[in-house]
Structure formats: C-alpha cells, structure tokens
C-alpha positions in Angstrom: 63.9 100.4 40.5 65.0 102.8 43.6 65.0 100.7 47.1 62.4 101.1 49.6 63.5 103.6 52.3 62.8 102.8 55.6 63.9 105.4 58.9 64.2 103.8 62.2 62.5 106.2 64.5 63.4 104.8 68.0 66.4 103.1 69.7 67.9 99.6 68.1 70.9 97.9 69.1 73.2 97.8 66.0 73.0 94.1 65.4 69.2 94.5 64.7 69.9 97.6 62.5 72.0 95.2 60.2 69.3 92.7 60.1 67.0 95.1 58.9 69.4 96.5 56.5 70.1 93.2 55.2 66.3 92.8 53.9 66.8 93.1 49.8 65.4 95.9 48.1 66.0 98.1 51.5 67.5 101.2 52.4 67.8 101.9 55.8 68.5 105.4 57.5 69.4 105.2 61.5 70.8 108.0 63.0 70.8 107.7 66.9 72.5 110.5 67.9 69.1 112.1 66.5 66.8 109.8 68.6 65.9 110.0 72.5 68.2 108.1 74.4 66.9 104.9 75.7 66.5 104.8 79.8 66.6 100.8 79.7 66.6 97.9 77.4 63.9 97.7 74.8 62.9 101.4 75.6 61.4 103.0 72.5 60.0 106.4 73.7 63.5 107.1 75.4 64.3 110.1 77.6 63.1 113.8 76.5 64.6 115.1 73.7 65.2 118.9 71.7 67.0 118.7 69.3 69.4 121.7 67.8 67.8 123.6 65.1 70.4 121.9 62.5 69.8 118.2 64.0 65.9 118.7 63.6 66.3 119.9 59.8 68.4 116.7 59.2 65.8 114.8 60.8 62.7 116.2 58.8 64.9 115.5 55.6 64.8 111.8 56.6 61.1 111.9 57.7 60.7 113.7 54.1 62.3 110.6 52.3 60.7 107.9 54.2 58.2 105.2 53.1 58.0 103.1 55.8 58.8 104.0 59.5 60.1 101.1 62.1 57.9 102.9 65.4 56.4 106.5 65.2 58.6 109.8 65.6 57.0 110.6 69.1 59.2 113.6 69.0 56.7 114.8 66.1 53.8 112.7 66.7 51.3 115.6 65.9 52.8 117.0 62.9 53.6 113.4 61.6 51.9 113.1 58.0 52.7 116.6 57.2 56.4 115.7 57.6 56.6 112.8 56.3 54.4 112.8 53.3 55.6 110.1 51.6 55.1 107.4 54.5 53.0 104.6 53.6 53.3 101.9 56.5 54.6 102.5 60.4 55.4 99.2 62.2 54.5 100.1 66.3 56.6 98.9 68.7 53.7 98.3 71.2 50.4 96.3 71.1 47.8 98.6 72.1 48.0 101.9 69.4 44.7 102.8 69.4 43.9 105.3 71.5 47.3 106.8 70.2 45.9 107.0 66.8 42.7 108.3 68.1 44.2 110.8 69.8 46.5 112.1 67.2 44.0 111.6 64.2 46.3 109.2 62.4 43.9 106.5 62.4 41.7 108.3 59.7 44.6 108.3 57.3 45.8 106.3 54.8 48.9 104.9 56.4 49.3 100.9 56.8 49.8 100.3 60.7 51.0 97.4 62.2 51.4 96.3 65.7 53.6 94.5 68.1 50.6 92.1 69.1 52.1 88.9 70.3 55.5 90.1 71.1 54.8 90.6 74.9 53.0 87.8 75.3 55.5 85.4 77.3 56.6 88.3 80.0 53.2 89.4 80.5 52.3 85.9 81.4 55.1 85.5 83.8 54.4 88.7 85.6 50.6 87.4 86.0 52.0 84.0 87.1 54.5 85.5 89.5 51.8 87.8 90.9 49.4 84.8 91.5 52.3 82.5 93.1 53.0 85.4 95.6 49.5 85.9 96.8 49.0 82.2 97.3 51.9 81.6 98.7 51.9 84.8 100.9 54.9 86.5 100.1 54.1 89.8 101.7 54.1 88.0 105.2 57.2 86.3 104.2 58.8 89.5 103.6 57.7 91.3 106.7 58.7 88.3 109.1 62.0 87.9 107.5 62.8 91.6 108.3 61.8 90.8 111.8 63.7 88.0 112.1 60.5 86.2 113.1 59.7 82.7 112.7 56.4 81.4 112.8 55.1 78.3 110.3 51.6 79.4 108.4 49.4 77.8 106.1 49.3 79.0 102.8 47.3 78.3 99.4 47.8 76.5 96.1 47.0 77.8 92.5 45.7 74.0 91.5 42.1 74.0 91.5 41.5 77.8 91.4 39.7 79.7 88.8 41.7 82.2 86.4 39.0 84.9 84.7 40.8 86.3 81.7 39.1 89.3 80.2 40.1 89.2 76.4 41.3 86.0 75.2 43.5 87.3 72.4 47.4 86.6 72.3 48.4 87.8 75.5 45.2 86.2 77.2 46.0 83.1 75.3 49.8 82.7 76.8 48.1 83.4 80.5 45.6 80.9 79.9 48.5 78.4 78.9 50.6 79.4 82.0 47.8 79.1 84.3 46.6 75.9 83.2 50.4 74.6 83.4 49.5 75.1 87.2 46.2 73.5 87.2 44.2 76.4 87.3 40.5 76.3 85.6 40.1 79.1 82.9 37.3 81.0 82.3 37.8 83.8 79.3 35.9 86.3 77.6 36.5 87.1 73.9 34.7 90.2 71.7 34.0 87.8 68.9 33.9 84.2 69.0 34.7 81.8 66.2 35.2 78.0 65.7 38.1 77.1 67.6 38.6 79.9 70.1 37.7 77.7 73.0 40.9 75.8 72.7 43.0 75.5 75.8 40.2 77.2 77.8 37.4 75.2 80.4 34.6 78.1 79.2 34.7 80.5 76.7 32.1 83.3 77.0 31.2 86.5 75.2 32.0 90.0 76.4 28.3 90.4 78.0 28.7 87.3 80.1 31.3 89.1 82.1 29.3 89.1 85.1 29.5 85.7 85.0 33.3 85.4 85.0 33.5 87.6 87.8 31.3 85.7 90.0 33.3 82.1 89.3 36.9 83.6 89.5 39.2 83.4 92.4 41.6 85.9 90.3 40.7 88.2 87.3 43.3 89.0 84.8 42.5 92.0 82.4 44.3 91.4 79.0 41.5 93.7 76.6 42.5 96.7 74.7 41.2 100.3 75.7 38.4 101.0 73.7 34.9 102.8 74.3 33.3 99.2 75.2 36.0 98.4 77.9 36.3 102.0 79.4 35.8 101.6 83.1 34.4 98.1 82.3 35.3 97.1 86.1 33.5 99.8 88.0 32.3 99.5 91.7 29.3 97.1 90.8 31.4 94.7 88.8 34.3 94.8 91.8 31.3 93.6 94.2 30.2 91.1 91.9 33.9 89.6 92.1 34.4 86.6 95.0 35.2 88.1 98.1 39.4 87.6 98.6 39.8 87.3 94.7 42.7 88.9 93.0 42.5 91.4 90.1 45.7 91.5 88.0 45.3 94.5 85.0 48.2 94.2 82.2 45.5 95.9 79.9 45.2 99.3 80.3 44.4 101.5 83.5 41.2 102.8 81.9 39.6 99.5 82.0 39.3 99.9 86.0 37.5 102.7 87.8 40.4 103.2 90.3 38.6 104.8 93.2 36.3 102.2 93.5 39.2 99.7 93.3 40.9 101.3 96.0 37.4 101.1 98.1 37.3 97.5 97.2 40.6 96.7 98.6 40.7 98.7 101.6 37.5 96.7 102.9 39.0 94.0 102.2 36.6 92.7 99.5 39.3 91.9 97.2 42.2 90.0 98.5 44.8 91.9 96.5 45.4 93.4 93.2 48.5 93.2 90.8 48.5 96.4 88.6 50.9 97.4 85.7 48.7 99.8 84.6 47.3 102.9 85.7 44.5 105.5 84.9 47.2 108.2 85.2 50.8 107.2 84.3 53.3 107.8 85.7 51.2 106.7 89.1 50.8 110.2 91.1 52.8 109.9 94.3 49.7 110.7 96.4 47.7 107.6 95.3 46.6 105.2 97.9 47.9 102.3 95.7 51.5 103.0 96.5 51.4 102.1 100.3 48.5 99.3 100.1 50.1 96.2 101.7 47.8 93.6 99.3 48.7 95.9 96.0 51.7 95.4 93.7 52.7 98.6 91.8 54.8 98.0 88.4 55.6 100.7 86.6 54.2 99.6 83.2 57.0 97.4 82.5 55.5 94.1 82.9 55.8 93.5 78.8 59.6 95.0 78.8 61.9 92.0 78.3 65.6 91.9 77.2 64.1 89.6 74.1 61.8 92.2 73.0 64.0 94.1 70.1 65.2 90.8 69.0 61.7 89.7 68.4 60.4 93.1 67.1 63.4 92.9 64.1 61.9 89.2 63.1 58.4 90.7 62.8 59.4 93.7 61.2 61.6 92.0 58.5 58.7 89.6 58.0 56.7 92.1 57.3 59.1 94.1 55.0 59.7 91.3 52.6 55.7 90.9 52.6 55.6 95.1 52.1 57.7 94.4 49.0 55.8 91.8 47.8 52.3 93.5 48.2 51.3 90.7 50.5 49.0 90.7 53.5 51.2 92.4 56.6 51.2 90.7 60.0 49.6 92.4 62.9 47.9 94.7 60.9 45.7 97.3 63.2 41.9 97.5 62.2 40.3 100.7 63.0 37.1 99.1 63.2 37.7 97.4 66.3 37.9 100.8 68.1 34.2 101.0 67.7 
C-alpha cells in the first residue's frame, strides 16, 4: 500500500516539515522555491508570486498527486479542484475560512476542510488585554505628554469591576474571557448555540439575539464572532448607540461585522471612548480612511493573531490530524458548512 501524498502549499520552516514527514505512512512534497516567499514569520499567503512556465508545470504535477494539502494553494485557488483532483482533505492555516470557501465554491465540494481554530486564541486575547489596558491607563495621553516633555499628574481607571461583553464565545472568546476575568472584569458573553456547561468561566451567557442586553451593560465590547450572513454588520448605528457612552469596541473577528461609517461617526461624536481594530471592511485599510488619524483608534494590520509560536502549533495540529486521517478517525477542527447559514 502506497504512502499518503501530502503537499505543503505554504512556507514552513524546515524543522516543521521534518516533523510532518516523520508521521508514519506519509510522503511529503515540499519545494519552498515554488511557494510565495513569506514577508514575516508565520506568513502563509506570502508575497505575490508568478511562477515561470516550467516551475508552474512542476507545481501542477505536485497538485495532481496530492491527497492532502497543508494550506490552500492561493496561487491557483479558483482552479484548485480541477488541478488537484485527488485531494480529499485540506488543512487550513486560519480559523475563519467560511467566506473563502463560499467565494471559491469549494464549500460545495466533497473535500474535507479543517481549520486552525484555537491556534490564535492566546495572541488575540493578549491583543485585547493590551488594548484595554492602553485605554484605561490613557496610553495616548502618556505618549503625547512624553513627546512634549510635559509632566502633569492625572487619574486613570482600572479594569477591575468593569464589564467585558464578548460577542462569540468560541475558543478565542473563551481565552479573551479568561484573561479579562484574571484582571477582575465581569464577563457577559453571547453564543449562537448554548449547551450545558457553556457558561463556565463567564458571569452571564446569553443567546445571540440578546446582543442588545450585552451592549447596554458592557464597558468594552469585544467581537470574536465569524463572518456569516447572521453576523454581517451586526453592529450598525443603532447597536453602536446602544453601547454605554464612553465604552470601547475591540474587533478581532471580521471587519464585515461592523458598519464602518457608523463606527466612525460614533467615535467622532465621542459616544464611544475608543476602538481597537484588527480587521476592517476593506483590507488593507484604504489610506483615505478617517480611522487612521483618529486619536482614540488603534489600527492593527490584521496581525493580532500572528505570533512566533504559530507554525509550531499548526504543525502539531496537522500531525495529529494526519494520524487521525490515516486511521479513518474524526478530524479535529473539521469545518461545518451548516454553520454558515
């Protein structure tokens, strides 16, 4: 019986490739010269790449042989199933792949998809904590006054006793809740489907349709939900007005969750105290966007989830799933298309 053919479709450090190749029953194809060059550590999209005809032909030979892909082939995404007719499973390197699968039509295929759900929970939660501390300790004021060599004492706030409203209590949301609770914050959260035991670690868990209650009691609203038809523009002008005056908004979900013009207006008028945004309606954020220049806004270039530990965690997940795949056991983090609708 021949070994399972695995094609690594985005850059990985050699030590991680060796770990994958060490899984019994696996043959790995990895040729980094044919892949987009990473622009930073754990960059799975890479710089723009146009292969020479000979290189593209070799790459397509690899695609034709592969049964399993580590990551999507972003250079041939619209023709992936045509070029990789044997592929039966793709391990994604991101958690939110639903809209990508819809755009490409892959969602209707017989291919199994597994996500990186949970891999990015710690760096995302740390980003939220950093933003919250920056706001309550008035980091912008300190930066301005240090630049001006100006000494003037002031009174800050503390996180303890504040309420964090977490929209989407999945793996990321739970890690956000954990770090916020460690700082003495009260946690109110929403979850699409509530089951026994889901409320562990939070003070109050409400269904998604109780979002107005969460908005009204939260000092900071943290968006951790995926982009689905249900969540698109879930925070519009009315919802932003329902937030407490002076509250903070942190979005680590998707830019499509928020009506961006309405958010800009709420920030300009001072109804919101600030916004820490890692995701935007259009990415890269257009240079003309007012968000760039607002003193109460943190603009992060969709990088809050990326940390130097990412590829190690992804490799561990992939190796575990390879073992499961070979044993015909259920895969971890299998994407459920029914959750899109």
